[in-house]
C-alpha positions in Angstrom: 127.3 111.2 102.6 127.1 111.3 98.8 127.0 107.4 98.6 124.3 107.0 101.2 122.0 109.1 98.9 123.0 107.3 95.9 122.1 103.9 97.7 118.7 105.4 98.8 118.0 106.3 95.3 118.5 102.7 94.4 116.1 101.7 97.0 113.7 104.2 95.7 114.0 102.8 92.2 113.6 99.3 93.3 110.4 100.2 95.4 108.7 102.1 92.8 109.4 99.2 90.0 108.0 96.7 92.7 104.7 98.8 92.6 102.6 96.0 94.7 99.3 97.6 94.0 99.9 98.7 90.6 99.5 102.3 91.4 102.4 103.7 89.2 105.4 105.7 90.1 105.0 108.2 92.7 102.4 106.7 94.5 104.2 105.2 97.5 106.3 108.3 98.8 105.5 107.6 102.6 105.8 103.9 102.5 109.1 104.0 100.7 110.6 106.5 103.1 109.5 104.1 105.8 111.0 101.0 104.1 114.3 102.8 103.5 114.4 103.6 107.3 113.8 100.1 107.9 116.5 98.9 105.6 118.9 101.1 107.3 117.9 99.5 110.7 117.3 95.7 109.8 119.7 93.2 108.2 117.5 90.0 108.3 115.5 89.3 105.1 112.5 87.9 106.9 112.1 90.5 109.6 112.4 93.1 107.0 110.0 91.5 104.8 107.4 91.5 107.7 108.2 95.2 108.3 107.6 95.8 104.7 104.4 94.0 104.8 103.1 95.8 107.8 104.1 99.3 106.4 102.0 98.8 103.0 99.1 97.1 105.1 98.9 100.0 107.3 98.7 102.4 104.5 96.5 100.5 101.9 94.4 98.2 104.2 95.6 95.2 102.1 98.0 92.4 102.8 100.9 91.8 100.4 101.9 88.2 100.3 104.8 87.5 102.3 106.7 85.9 99.7 106.7 89.0 97.6 107.8 91.1 100.4 110.6 88.6 101.0 111.7 88.9 97.5 112.1 92.8 97.7 113.5 92.5 101.1 116.3 90.3 99.8 116.9 92.7 96.8 117.1 95.7 99.3 119.6 94.0 101.4 121.6 93.0 98.6 121.9 96.6 97.4 122.7 97.7 101.0 125.3 95.0 101.3 127.1 95.9 97.9 127.2 99.6 98.4 128.2 99.3 101.9 131.1 97.0 100.8 132.4 99.8 98.5 132.4 102.5 101.0 
């Protein structure tokens, strides 16, 4: 369980750094929680990217370019893969 918490904290750090609407750290708590749930559920970068795009669009009524979502989805899945290999 401890390893999962560390992985989730890595996800939080990455998503706070991403800051797609330049709102500064701490402004995306709900979206980050939803994205982390999606990362645990999904393994395909494009599907995850579309989910990320939808999560943020729902909250902010602004569309993030899919390319940006795809980049962060890939980074999230990389963290997931690397951390699960060491369990």
